N, C-alpha and C positions, 0 to 999 in steps of 0.2 A: 504494500500500500504506500502510495506517495504521501508524505506528510503534508498537512495543510500549512501554507506559509503563515507566519505571524501577521497579525493585523498591524499595519504601519500607522503610527499616530504622529502628530506634529510634535517635534522636540522642543519648540519654543514659540513664543509670540514676541513680536517687536513691541516692547514697552519702554516708556520713559526715554524716548529718543526724540530730539527736536527735528521737525521737518525743515527742508531747505528754505532759506530766506529768499523769497522771490515774490513778485507781484506786489511790491510796495513802492511808495513814492520817496525817492532818495532826497528830494528837496523838502517835501512836506514833513518828513520825519527828522529833519535836521534844523532845529530851531536856531542854534548858533549861526549857521550859515545864512539863514533867512535874515536874521537881525544884522549880521555883518554886511550883507549886501545893501540893506537899507541905510545903515550908518555910513557906508562909504560911497553913497551917491548913485546907486543903481536900483533904487526902489521901483523904477519904471519897468524893470525886467522881471518882476515877481511872477506874473502869469506865464511868461515865456519859460522861466526856469521851472515852474511847477509842472508844465507839460514835459519838459526835458527830464525832470526827475521821475515822472511816471514811466517814461520810456526806458531809462537806464535801470530802473528797478524791476522791470518786467522779466518774466521767465525767458522771453525771447532774447533779450539783450544779454542777460546773464549767461545764456547758453552760447551766444556768439563769443563772449569773452573766453569761455571755457574751450570752445572748439579752436579758436585762433591759437591757443597755446598747446592744446593736445595734439594738433597737427602742424608742426612748425614748418617754416619755408624750406623749399628744396632748391638747390643750386643747379642750374642748367648752363654749363659752360659752353656747350656746342649744340648746334642743331643736328638733325639726323644725317646731314650731308657732310658734317665735319667743319662747318663754318663756325668761327668764334662768335658766341652769342652773349655770354655773361648776363644771363637773365635769371630772375628769381620767380619761382612759382609759389603762390600762397593759397592757403585754404580760403574758400569764399567768405568765411566769417571775418577774416582779416580785412578784406575789401569792404565788408559791411561796416566794420568799425571805422575805417578811414572815411567811408562815405558819410557816416553820421557826423564825424568831427568836421569834415569839410562843409557839409550842408548847414551845420549850425555855427559856422564861423569861428571854430576853435583854433583855426590857423591864422586867418587874416581878417576876421570879422571887424575888429576895432578900426581898421583902415578902410574896409569896404563900406562900413556904415558908421562913421565917426560921430559920437555924441558923448556928452558927459556920462561917465560911468560905464563906458563900453568895455574897457579892460577889466573892470570889476565883474560885470555880467559874464564876460568870457571866462574869467578865472573861476567863477562859481560853477559854470557848466563843466569846465575842465576837472575841478575837484570831484564832481559827481561821477564823471566818466572814469576817473582813476580808481574808483571803487570796484569797477568790473573788468577793465582791461587797460594795461599800461604800455605794452609794446608799441601800439599804434600812436601813442602820444609822442613818441620820439620824432617821426617825420613832421608831425603837427607842430611841435615846438620849434624845430629847426626852421620850418617855413615861417613861423611867427617871428623869429629873430632875424630872418633874412630880409624881411620887407623894409625895415628902416634903413638897412645898409644899401640895398639895391635902389631905393628911391633916389639916392644921390648920384646914380650913374645913368644919365638920360638915355644913352644908346641901348642899355639893357632894359631899363624900366619901360621904355616905349613898347617893346615887344613882349615882355614878360609880365609886367604888372597886371594887365587885364586878366590874365589866366591865373595869376597868384591870388587875385581878389575874387575870383570866381567861386561860387558856392557849389560847383559841380566837381565831383571826384571822378577822374578818368584813369582807370587802371591800365589802359592799353600801353604797350611798350612801343613807342613811336616818337618821332620828333615832336617837340613841344608845339610847333606851329600848327600841327594837325590835331591837337588835343583841346578839350574843353576846360580843363583845369590842370594845374601843375603843383608839385611839391619840391621843396629845396632841402638838400642835406648839406653836410659839411665834412671836410677831411682835414683835420688839424694834427692829430696825435701820431707820432712816430715812435718806433720801439726804443730808440736811444734817448728820447727826451721826455715822453709822457707830458706832464703839465708844463715842462720847460719848452715851449714852442720855439723859442729862439735857437734851440739845438736842431731844428729841422734840417734835413739834407736834401729834400726834394728840390729840384732845380726848375727855374723858369727862364726861357731864352726867347727873345723877341723874334717873331716870324717876319717882320718887316712890313706887315700889312695892318698893324694895329693889334693883332692877336699875339698870343704867346704859346710856346711849346712847353708843356709841363711833363717832367720825367721824375719818377720817384715812387716810393712805397709808403703807404699809410697803414699803420698798425691797427687803427680802428676807423672804419668807414661805416657808420650806422645807416640803416635804411638805404642800401645801394640801388634800390629801384626808384629813388627820387629822380626827378627830371633834370636836375642840375645840382652842383655842389659849390660851396665856397671853400676854397683850398688854399692853404698857405704853402709858399715855396720861396726859395732863395733866388732873388733876381740880382742883377748887377749892383743895385743900390741897397741890397739887404732884404730881409724877410718882407714879403709882400703878400697880398691877398688876391686871389683870382677866382673868376666865375667860370666854372667848367661844366658845360651841359653834357648829357649822356650822348646826344647826337650832334654832329656838326651842322652848320647852316645848310650845307648841300646834301644833307640826308644820310650821312654815313655814321656808323657807330664810332664814338669818339675815343677809341683806344683806352678805355678804362677797363682794366682786367681784374675781375674778382679772383683772389687767390684761394680763399677758403672762408667758411663761416666760423665765427667764434663759438666754441662750445661753452655757453655762459651758464652761470648759476641760475639766473632767472631771465626775464625778458625774452622768453622763448619764442614768442610770436614774431619778434622783430629780427630781421636778418643782419645782425651785426657781423661785419666782415673785415678781412684784410684785403687791400686792393693795391694795384700798381697802375701808375699812369705812364703809358708807353708813348710819350710824345703827344699827349692829349692837347687839344686846342682849347685855350682859355683866354679870358679878357681881364685886364687889370681892374680891380675894384679899390677905390681909394687911391691914396698917393703911394707911389712906388717907394719901398723901404719902410712904409708905415703900416705893415700888415697887422701888427699886434693891436694898435688902437682900432683898426677896422674890425677885426674879429671880436674885440671886446665890446664894441657897440652891439653886435649880435649876441654876445654872451650875457649882457645885462638882462635881455629878455629870456634867454634860455635858463638862466639861473633863477629868475622869478618862477618859471615853470617847474624847476626842481622843487622849490618850496611848496607851491600849490599842489604839485603831483604827490609829494609825500604827505601833505595834509589829507588828500583824498585817500591814499593808502591807509593812513591812520583811521580815518573815518570808516572806511570799509571794514577794517579789522574790528573797530569798536561796534559797528552795526552787527557784525556776525556774533560777537561775544554777548552783546545785550540780548539779541534774539535767542541764542542758545540758553542763556541763563534764565530767561523768562519761561522756558518750556521744560527744562531739565530739573529733576528733583534729586536731592541727596539728604540723607539723615532726616527725612520727614518734612523737608521744606524745599520750595523752589530755590535754586541757586541764588537768584537775585535777592532773596529775602534773608540769606545768611549774612550775619554782620560783617564778617571779614571779606566776603565776596562783594558786599555792597561798597565797602571801602575801596577795594581794588577797582571795581568798575567805575566808581565815581571819580577816582584819581585819573583813570584813563580818559574819562569823559572830559575832565578838567584840562588835561593836556591837549586833547583834540580841539577843544573850544579855544584855547589860547593860540594854538597853531592857526586855526581858522581866522581868528581876529587879526593876527599879525600878517598873514598872507593876503587877506582882503585889503588891509590898510596899505600894504605895499603895492598892490594892484592899483589902488586909487592914485598913487604917486605917478604911475604910468599914464593915467588919464589927464594929468595936469602938467604937461610938459612945457607949457608957456610960463609956468610959475617957477621962479628961481629956487625958492625954498623947497618946493616939492621935488625939483630935480636934484638938489643936494641931499634930500632925505632918501630919494630913490637910490642914489649912488652909494650912500652909506648903508642903508638897510638891506639892499639886495644880497650882498655877501653874508650879512648877519642872519637874515631869515633862512637863507640856504643852509648855512652852517648849522643853526640850531634845530630847525624843524627836521632837516634830513638826518641829523644825529639822533634825535629822539624817536624817529620812526621805527627803526628795527627793534628797539627795546619795547615799545608799545605793542608792536605786532607779535612779538614773542610772548608777551603776557596774554594777549588775546587768544593766541593759539593754546596756551596752557589752560585757559578757561574751558576749552572743549575737551580736555583730557586727551586720551589716545586718539579719539576721532579727529582732533585738530591736526594730528601728525600724518594723516592718511591723505595721499594725493588725490583721492576721489573728491575731496571737499575743497573749498576755496582757500583755506588758511595757508597751506604750504606755498601756494602760488603767491599770495600776498607777502609771506615771509621771505621767499626767495627774491622777490622784487624789491623788498624794503631797503637794502643797503645801496641800491644802484644810484639814486639821486645824490647821495653823499659823495660818490666817487666821480660821477659824470659832471662835466663842466667845472672841474676843479675840486680837489679833495678838501677836507676840513681845514688843514693847515693853510692851504692856498686861500681859502675864504677869509681866514682870520688875518692873514698878512694883507689881503686886499682891503679888509676893513681898516687896518692901520694906514694903508696907502690912501684910502679915501679921506681919512681925517688929516693926513699930512699934506695932501695936495689941495684940499678944500677945508681949511680950518673952520670956516663958517658953518660947515656941516654939523659940528659939535654944538654950536649955538642953536641950529635948527632942531637938532635932537632934543636939546634941553627945553625948547619951546613946545615941542610935541608932548613932552612928559609933564610939563608944568601944570596943565589943567587938572591933573590927577593928584597933585600935591595937596596935603591937608585932609585927604579922605581916609587914609589908613596909615597908622604909625609905622608899621613894618615897611611899607612902600616908601615912605619919606626917608627912613633911615637907609634903605637900600639905594635909593636914588642919590643920596648925599655921598655914600661910599663910592658909588660908580663915578660920580663927578670927580672925586679925589683921585681915583685910579686913572681916569682919562687924562687928568692934568699932570700926572707924574710920569716923566719920560724915562725914568730909571728902569732898565730891564724890560722895556715895553714889548719888545718882540717875544721875549720869553713868556710874558703874561698875555699874549695876544688871545689865546683861547679863553682865559678868564674874563678879559674885557669884552670879547665878542659875546660870550654867554651872558655877561651882565647887561649889555645893551639889549639883547633879545628879551631877557626876563623883565627888564624895566619897561620896555615897550609893551610887552604882553600885559604886565600888571596895569600900566596906564590905560590901555585900551579897555580892559575888563572893568576897571574902576569907573571909567567914563560911560561905557555902553552896556555892560552886562548887569544882571540882577546882583544884589549884594551877596546872595548866597554863593555866587560864583566868585566874585572878586575877593571876598573875605577868605574863602577857602584857598584861593590861589596865593594870596599874600601870606597867609599863615603857613602854607606848606612850602612855597618856593622861595620866599623872600625873608623868612625868619631864620636867623643864624642857628645852626646846629639842630634844626628840626627836620629838614627835608631828608627823607630816607633815600637809600640807593635803589630801591625797588618801588613799584607801584603798590598802593594799598597802605600808605603811611599817612593819610590825611589825619588831622587832629580829630579826636573822638567827638568833639562838639560840632563837627561839620554837618551840614544839612544833606546827608546822604540821599534820603528819599527825594528831596528836591532836585539834587544834581542828576539823579538817575531819571526822574520824570522828564527833565529838560533834555537829556541826551537821547531818550527813546520814548517819545510822547504817546506811543500806542497805536499809531496808524498802520504799523507794519502788520502783515498777515502772520 
């Protein structure tokens, strides 16, 4: 007799697991961002940003972000007949992401439709998109920074500016003259120099017709499918900047040869590459021998995006942590109701709100370029914000990952991607030390910028004792030239914290500003980890503000 097989029963049910965070409004659910947008002059964009927040928080767009990274780009060096092609194939979701960014003016919108607060509104949209996909922000940012540089070159601006300002993304690999919209990349870094661009060995020789022949190797060429690049090379008068399109004016590929893709920690959707210029045709941008000031004009904008991009990554990590803690129970309570978890989440929320306030204030300085004080503040605060926000980002994302326990470490979920992305902005466009030295350089070359900083902080004085004491100590430190380069990180951090404290004291509810000053500005109190807010902090109020309940 054949034995009867045992009856199979389910071995487990799925209990006490949070569902995926999706179909929520990334703007409606972010009160600090809404308030910062209004405070910094872009209140007119609220409805537009609300609509964008619904899009990026949808299951559809979250899936686009996942797919663009799950299926990274593929390098196609040759066509099937053996002709050199140097083309990159992307997953359709990459193109969807770039289409969203181009359509919503995240690359050149403030120039296509200039109005007060345009850079602030653009920054808010950028912050929200950074929650779901970051690789596509790279060509978006480089294009953003290229516009103010190329506007100064009439012969390039005439042909290229209409397509740069276009809201149409055109993924086709063909000469720019035949496309509806274009993107700009840059090639600065070489293996022997890194941040020391003066050490570049790429050469530029005049062709005799107004163009130049560029020959050399670039250690990092991000987004190699951009339609043109700003490239640094040594010309007879020194390091200069050149505009190098992928196709020559007569329709030939411009001898830009991709050598390989970088096998990066994160940023997997973006085709970071090494490339060689084999006599590529280029055109001088700016004054010959003044390449560093030229690319630094671009760098001011890309460094702003490092700060706002890291703010978005932090907000994405916080959103995931708050969502998970509101659905997961442990020891008889929801995680969000556990006292120590409340402290940890509230501390992370405070950090994210402070980053949001600083990045939006910095964006406003880009909106007021006719104002000398705003220009000085922009020059000083750009490296400050990039240094501090980008430094805080990996620490916060790691803490948010820990909130999820083991689930946070599994690549099926969003946390590992956010974590692997989190260090990049601190490295890209100048590392932390470079930013701190640039902060000193801004103060040295523009002494009035310290006065402008003091004027920005002054309206917050008298509102909080700890803040007043911190601001006074910072002033003494800035006025003391002894060992100033050694103290550059301390001073840059101090400027960032003073600015964040001032902004929160002026624009945020007292429960936020008091907790910030008590935890960040009080001597010997700030812990080295999140979750060390004073016991009398309004944890419930901070959490309600960070996650007001609209999320699914």
